[in-house]
C-alpha positions as a LaTeX table, in Angstrom:
\begin{tabular}{lrrr}
\hline
Residue & $x$ (\AA) & $y$ (\AA) & $z$ (\AA) \\
\hline
Unk1 & 37.93 & 174.59 & $-91.98$ \\
Unk2 & 39.54 & 177.75 & $-90.64$ \\
Unk3 & 37.21 & 180.02 & $-88.58$ \\
Unk4 & 37.69 & 183.39 & $-86.95$ \\
Unk5 & 38.81 & 183.31 & $-83.35$ \\
Unk6 & 35.61 & 184.93 & $-81.99$ \\
Unk7 & 33.42 & 182.45 & $-83.90$ \\
Unk8 & 35.59 & 179.55 & $-82.65$ \\
Unk9 & 35.09 & 180.63 & $-79.05$ \\
Unk10 & 31.38 & 180.95 & $-79.71$ \\
Unk11 & 30.98 & 177.66 & $-81.39$ \\
Unk12 & 32.83 & 175.67 & $-78.72$ \\
Unk13 & 30.50 & 177.17 & $-76.11$ \\
Unk14 & 33.11 & 179.34 & $-74.25$ \\
Unk15 & 31.27 & 182.79 & $-74.80$ \\
Unk16 & 29.38 & 184.85 & $-77.28$ \\
Unk17 & 31.20 & 186.42 & $-80.13$ \\
Unk18 & 30.87 & 189.86 & $-78.50$ \\
Unk19 & 32.37 & 188.58 & $-75.31$ \\
Unk20 & 35.14 & 186.98 & $-77.33$ \\
Unk21 & 35.98 & 190.20 & $-79.00$ \\
Unk22 & 36.39 & 191.79 & $-75.61$ \\
Unk23 & 38.73 & 189.00 & $-74.44$ \\
Unk24 & 40.79 & 189.14 & $-77.58$ \\
Unk25 & 41.23 & 193.06 & $-77.32$ \\
Unk26 & 42.20 & 192.61 & $-73.72$ \\
Unk27 & 44.93 & 190.30 & $-74.60$ \\
Unk28 & 43.54 & 187.35 & $-72.74$ \\
Unk29 & 43.30 & 185.06 & $-75.75$ \\
Unk30 & 46.17 & 183.21 & $-77.39$ \\
Unk31 & 46.55 & 180.84 & $-80.45$ \\
Unk32 & 49.65 & 178.73 & $-80.13$ \\
Unk33 & 50.80 & 181.09 & $-77.22$ \\
Unk34 & 50.50 & 184.18 & $-79.38$ \\
Unk35 & 47.92 & 186.89 & $-79.04$ \\
Unk36 & 45.81 & 187.07 & $-82.12$ \\
Unk37 & 44.13 & 189.98 & $-83.86$ \\
Unk38 & 40.37 & 190.23 & $-83.94$ \\
Unk39 & 40.19 & 188.72 & $-87.44$ \\
Unk40 & 42.74 & 185.91 & $-86.99$ \\
Unk41 & 41.54 & 182.52 & $-87.91$ \\
Unk42 & 41.96 & 179.20 & $-86.04$ \\
Unk43 & 43.44 & 176.42 & $-88.11$ \\
Unk44 & 43.14 & 172.61 & $-87.41$ \\
Unk45 & 45.74 & 171.77 & $-84.75$ \\
Unk46 & 46.00 & 175.22 & $-83.26$ \\
Unk47 & 45.91 & 175.53 & $-79.50$ \\
Unk48 & 43.58 & 178.26 & $-78.25$ \\
Unk49 & 43.86 & 179.40 & $-74.67$ \\
Unk50 & 41.92 & 181.95 & $-72.72$ \\
Unk51 & 43.73 & 183.34 & $-69.57$ \\
Unk52 & 46.26 & 180.54 & $-70.04$ \\
Unk53 & 43.75 & 177.67 & $-70.05$ \\
Unk54 & 43.28 & 175.54 & $-73.18$ \\
Unk55 & 39.76 & 175.88 & $-74.81$ \\
Unk56 & 38.61 & 172.98 & $-76.97$ \\
Unk57 & 35.44 & 171.84 & $-78.62$ \\
Unk58 & 32.79 & 170.33 & $-76.31$ \\
Unk59 & 32.07 & 166.70 & $-76.64$ \\
Unk60 & 28.75 & 166.82 & $-74.77$ \\
Unk61 & 25.42 & 168.29 & $-75.97$ \\
Unk62 & 24.64 & 171.99 & $-75.61$ \\
Unk63 & 22.91 & 173.35 & $-72.70$ \\
Unk64 & 19.76 & 175.53 & $-72.95$ \\
Unk65 & 18.34 & 177.09 & $-69.84$ \\
Unk66 & 15.36 & 179.28 & $-69.07$ \\
Unk67 & 15.90 & 181.61 & $-65.95$ \\
Unk68 & 13.42 & 183.87 & $-64.29$ \\
Unk69 & 15.90 & 186.68 & $-63.43$ \\
Unk70 & 15.26 & 188.50 & $-60.15$ \\
Unk71 & 15.55 & 192.19 & $-59.90$ \\
Unk72 & 19.20 & 193.16 & $-58.92$ \\
Unk73 & 20.97 & 190.39 & $-60.89$ \\
Unk74 & 23.39 & 191.67 & $-63.60$ \\
Unk75 & 23.53 & 189.82 & $-66.94$ \\
Unk76 & 27.24 & 189.53 & $-67.17$ \\
Unk77 & 29.69 & 186.67 & $-67.20$ \\
Unk78 & 32.22 & 188.83 & $-65.35$ \\
Unk79 & 32.48 & 187.09 & $-61.98$ \\
Unk80 & 33.99 & 190.31 & $-60.50$ \\
Unk81 & 30.59 & 191.95 & $-60.69$ \\
Unk82 & 28.61 & 191.44 & $-57.58$ \\
Unk83 & 25.25 & 189.74 & $-58.18$ \\
Unk84 & 26.30 & 188.50 & $-61.73$ \\
Unk85 & 24.08 & 186.04 & $-63.39$ \\
Unk86 & 26.55 & 183.15 & $-63.43$ \\
Unk87 & 27.01 & 183.15 & $-59.59$ \\
Unk88 & 23.19 & 183.53 & $-59.22$ \\
Unk89 & 22.50 & 180.47 & $-61.20$ \\
Unk90 & 25.67 & 178.48 & $-60.08$ \\
Unk91 & 25.36 & 176.04 & $-62.99$ \\
Unk92 & 27.87 & 173.24 & $-63.17$ \\
Unk93 & 28.78 & 174.01 & $-66.76$ \\
Unk94 & 30.10 & 177.10 & $-68.34$ \\
Unk95 & 27.09 & 179.04 & $-69.89$ \\
Unk96 & 26.38 & 182.65 & $-70.82$ \\
Unk97 & 23.16 & 184.73 & $-71.22$ \\
Unk98 & 21.54 & 185.30 & $-74.58$ \\
Unk99 & 21.36 & 189.14 & $-74.63$ \\
Unk100 & 20.62 & 191.14 & $-71.54$ \\
Unk101 & 17.74 & 192.10 & $-69.18$ \\
Unk102 & 18.87 & 195.13 & $-67.19$ \\
Unk103 & 19.50 & 194.94 & $-63.49$ \\
Unk104 & 16.24 & 196.70 & $-62.41$ \\
Unk105 & 14.17 & 194.43 & $-64.53$ \\
Unk106 & 12.84 & 190.81 & $-63.86$ \\
Unk107 & 11.84 & 187.97 & $-66.03$ \\
Unk108 & 12.76 & 185.53 & $-68.79$ \\
Unk109 & 16.43 & 185.22 & $-70.01$ \\
Unk110 & 17.98 & 182.32 & $-71.73$ \\
Unk111 & 21.25 & 180.85 & $-71.00$ \\
Unk112 & 23.31 & 178.42 & $-73.14$ \\
Unk113 & 26.76 & 177.31 & $-74.29$ \\
Unk114 & 25.60 & 177.27 & $-78.04$ \\
Unk115 & 27.17 & 180.45 & $-79.60$ \\
Unk116 & 25.33 & 179.94 & $-82.80$ \\
Unk117 & 21.87 & 180.14 & $-81.41$ \\
Unk118 & 22.89 & 183.23 & $-79.47$ \\
Unk119 & 23.78 & 185.05 & $-82.68$ \\
Unk120 & 20.61 & 183.96 & $-84.49$ \\
Unk121 & 18.34 & 185.14 & $-81.65$ \\
Unk122 & 20.13 & 188.49 & $-81.16$ \\
Unk123 & 20.59 & 189.58 & $-84.71$ \\
Unk124 & 18.09 & 192.61 & $-85.03$ \\
Unk125 & 17.30 & 191.89 & $-88.58$ \\
Unk126 & 15.75 & 188.54 & $-87.76$ \\
Unk127 & 12.82 & 190.38 & $-86.04$ \\
Unk128 & 12.41 & 187.81 & $-83.27$ \\
Unk129 & 9.59 & 188.69 & $-80.76$ \\
Unk130 & 10.23 & 189.47 & $-77.14$ \\
Unk131 & 7.25 & 190.26 & $-74.81$ \\
Unk132 & 7.14 & 192.40 & $-71.73$ \\
Unk133 & 4.67 & 193.39 & $-69.06$ \\
Unk134 & 5.33 & 196.93 & $-68.04$ \\
Unk135 & 4.05 & 199.19 & $-65.22$ \\
Unk136 & 4.34 & 202.92 & $-65.30$ \\
Unk137 & 3.87 & 205.79 & $-62.89$ \\
Unk138 & 0.73 & 207.37 & $-64.30$ \\
Unk139 & $-2.40$ & 206.54 & $-66.16$ \\
Unk140 & $-1.92$ & 205.17 & $-69.73$ \\
Unk141 & $-3.63$ & 207.18 & $-72.50$ \\
Unk142 & $-4.59$ & 206.37 & $-75.99$ \\
Unk143 & $-2.05$ & 208.88 & $-77.12$ \\
Unk144 & 0.67 & 207.14 & $-75.30$ \\
Unk145 & $-0.34$ & 203.65 & $-76.84$ \\
Unk146 & $-0.46$ & 205.25 & $-80.29$ \\
Unk147 & 2.90 & 206.75 & $-80.01$ \\
Unk148 & 4.48 & 203.71 & $-78.59$ \\
Unk149 & 3.01 & 201.48 & $-81.41$ \\
Unk150 & 4.17 & 203.80 & $-84.12$ \\
Unk151 & 7.72 & 204.32 & $-82.98$ \\
Unk152 & 9.72 & 206.63 & $-80.73$ \\
Unk153 & 12.85 & 208.54 & $-81.38$ \\
Unk154 & 15.63 & 207.21 & $-79.05$ \\
Unk155 & 19.35 & 206.54 & $-79.27$ \\
Unk156 & 19.60 & 208.46 & $-82.65$ \\
Unk157 & 17.07 & 206.22 & $-84.28$ \\
Unk158 & 13.32 & 205.48 & $-84.28$ \\
Unk159 & 12.08 & 202.37 & $-82.70$ \\
Unk160 & 10.22 & 199.84 & $-84.94$ \\
Unk161 & 6.42 & 199.66 & $-84.91$ \\
Unk162 & 5.41 & 197.34 & $-82.28$ \\
Unk163 & 2.37 & 195.86 & $-80.50$ \\
Unk164 & 1.17 & 197.54 & $-77.35$ \\
Unk165 & $-1.84$ & 196.46 & $-75.38$ \\
Unk166 & $-3.27$ & 198.18 & $-72.39$ \\
Unk167 & $-3.84$ & 195.73 & $-69.44$ \\
Unk168 & $-5.13$ & 198.24 & $-66.80$ \\
Unk169 & $-4.77$ & 201.95 & $-66.02$ \\
Unk170 & $-1.04$ & 201.83 & $-65.58$ \\
Unk171 & 0.06 & 198.41 & $-66.89$ \\
Unk172 & 0.62 & 197.46 & $-70.55$ \\
Unk173 & 1.93 & 194.54 & $-72.59$ \\
Unk174 & 4.51 & 195.35 & $-75.36$ \\
Unk175 & 6.06 & 192.90 & $-78.00$ \\
Unk176 & 9.21 & 194.14 & $-79.53$ \\
Unk177 & 11.21 & 192.89 & $-82.48$ \\
Unk178 & 14.46 & 194.69 & $-81.66$ \\
Unk179 & 16.58 & 195.05 & $-78.52$ \\
Unk180 & 18.00 & 198.56 & $-78.11$ \\
Unk181 & 19.70 & 199.40 & $-74.82$ \\
Unk182 & 17.00 & 200.00 & $-72.14$ \\
Unk183 & 14.59 & 200.35 & $-75.08$ \\
Unk184 & 11.20 & 200.32 & $-73.21$ \\
Unk185 & 12.41 & 202.54 & $-70.34$ \\
Unk186 & 13.76 & 205.07 & $-72.91$ \\
Unk187 & 10.68 & 204.95 & $-74.94$ \\
Unk188 & 8.50 & 205.64 & $-71.92$ \\
Unk189 & 10.85 & 208.35 & $-70.68$ \\
Unk190 & 10.56 & 210.12 & $-74.11$ \\
Unk191 & 6.76 & 210.26 & $-73.51$ \\
Unk192 & 7.25 & 211.55 & $-70.02$ \\
Unk193 & 6.45 & 208.18 & $-68.31$ \\
Unk194 & 8.57 & 206.41 & $-65.85$ \\
Unk195 & 8.72 & 202.60 & $-65.71$ \\
Unk196 & 8.06 & 201.24 & $-62.13$ \\
Unk197 & 8.32 & 197.57 & $-63.00$ \\
Unk198 & 9.28 & 195.65 & $-66.02$ \\
Unk199 & 9.13 & 191.91 & $-66.58$ \\
Unk200 & 9.98 & 189.90 & $-69.68$ \\
Unk201 & 7.50 & 187.01 & $-70.15$ \\
Unk202 & 8.38 & 185.53 & $-73.57$ \\
Unk203 & 11.23 & 185.11 & $-76.14$ \\
Unk204 & 9.81 & 183.77 & $-79.37$ \\
Unk205 & 8.06 & 180.58 & $-78.54$ \\
Unk206 & 9.64 & 180.29 & $-74.87$ \\
Unk207 & 7.20 & 181.55 & $-72.18$ \\
Unk208 & 8.14 & 182.29 & $-68.52$ \\
Unk209 & 6.44 & 179.64 & $-66.42$ \\
Unk210 & 8.74 & 179.34 & $-63.28$ \\
Unk211 & 9.12 & 181.24 & $-60.04$ \\
Unk212 & 11.49 & 184.31 & $-59.64$ \\
Unk213 & 15.05 & 183.09 & $-59.04$ \\
Unk214 & 14.54 & 179.60 & $-60.60$ \\
Unk215 & 15.77 & 178.04 & $-63.75$ \\
Unk216 & 14.99 & 174.99 & $-65.77$ \\
Unk217 & 16.27 & 173.31 & $-69.05$ \\
Unk218 & 14.24 & 173.90 & $-72.11$ \\
Unk219 & 11.87 & 171.07 & $-72.89$ \\
Unk220 & 12.56 & 168.98 & $-76.03$ \\
Unk221 & 9.45 & 170.31 & $-77.78$ \\
Unk222 & 10.29 & 173.93 & $-76.88$ \\
Unk223 & 13.96 & 173.56 & $-78.19$ \\
Unk224 & 12.80 & 171.88 & $-81.39$ \\
Unk225 & 10.25 & 174.57 & $-82.15$ \\
Unk226 & 12.80 & 177.31 & $-81.35$ \\
Unk227 & 15.35 & 175.72 & $-83.63$ \\
Unk228 & 12.80 & 175.47 & $-86.37$ \\
Unk229 & 11.98 & 179.15 & $-85.97$ \\
Unk230 & 15.69 & 179.97 & $-86.36$ \\
Unk231 & 16.26 & 177.89 & $-89.42$ \\
Unk232 & 16.08 & 180.92 & $-91.79$ \\
Unk233 & 17.59 & 183.31 & $-89.32$ \\
Unk234 & 20.98 & 185.07 & $-90.14$ \\
Unk235 & 23.79 & 184.93 & $-87.74$ \\
Unk236 & 26.06 & 187.87 & $-87.00$ \\
Unk237 & 28.80 & 188.39 & $-89.59$ \\
Unk238 & 32.09 & 186.53 & $-89.17$ \\
\hline
\end{tabular}
């Protein structure tokens, strides 16, 4: 069955659809030695190449990794970027991160070669939970907690209502169901607070349980539960 080129590159585990669109726009992808448009579909028998190298469906099972990202590592597959996450992990197969965790932040990020699961986890309307522990530069007030919970105007929108719990005078836990760019830092900044440390400790049913800089494969039970949670999730549009 014909599929769009970005979906093809995602499903065979080469990269996410977003990264595929960038590669296509940059002229680095060909179908039968001709550069495609973003909406071009791959037919049975077509030869797809990225940077001149044939990309074909994988025969082996997909890989799912949990990584405790250190501060200073950038969540990009661009190997030209110093401190990129691919070099940091140095895994033997091609994988890519599910979403991002900004360079000054630490904690849980998932990596895989399964493009479908990436799209289901990242799609905002699926409302999947991500949990963070955040330290700020001054005492946390009830007013701050209330405003964070209700929603804060950033990036030309208002953040969704979320769960925020005070841990001590300048540390709180927050559970988000969306992933705007640098969302927590921007929310705090709007309320005149500055984030001094930020750690993601959970994505859906996956909890951070390994030291900083280490990674492990998802356990079968974790993966099965994650897949069950994603059964009714929508993917990004073709």
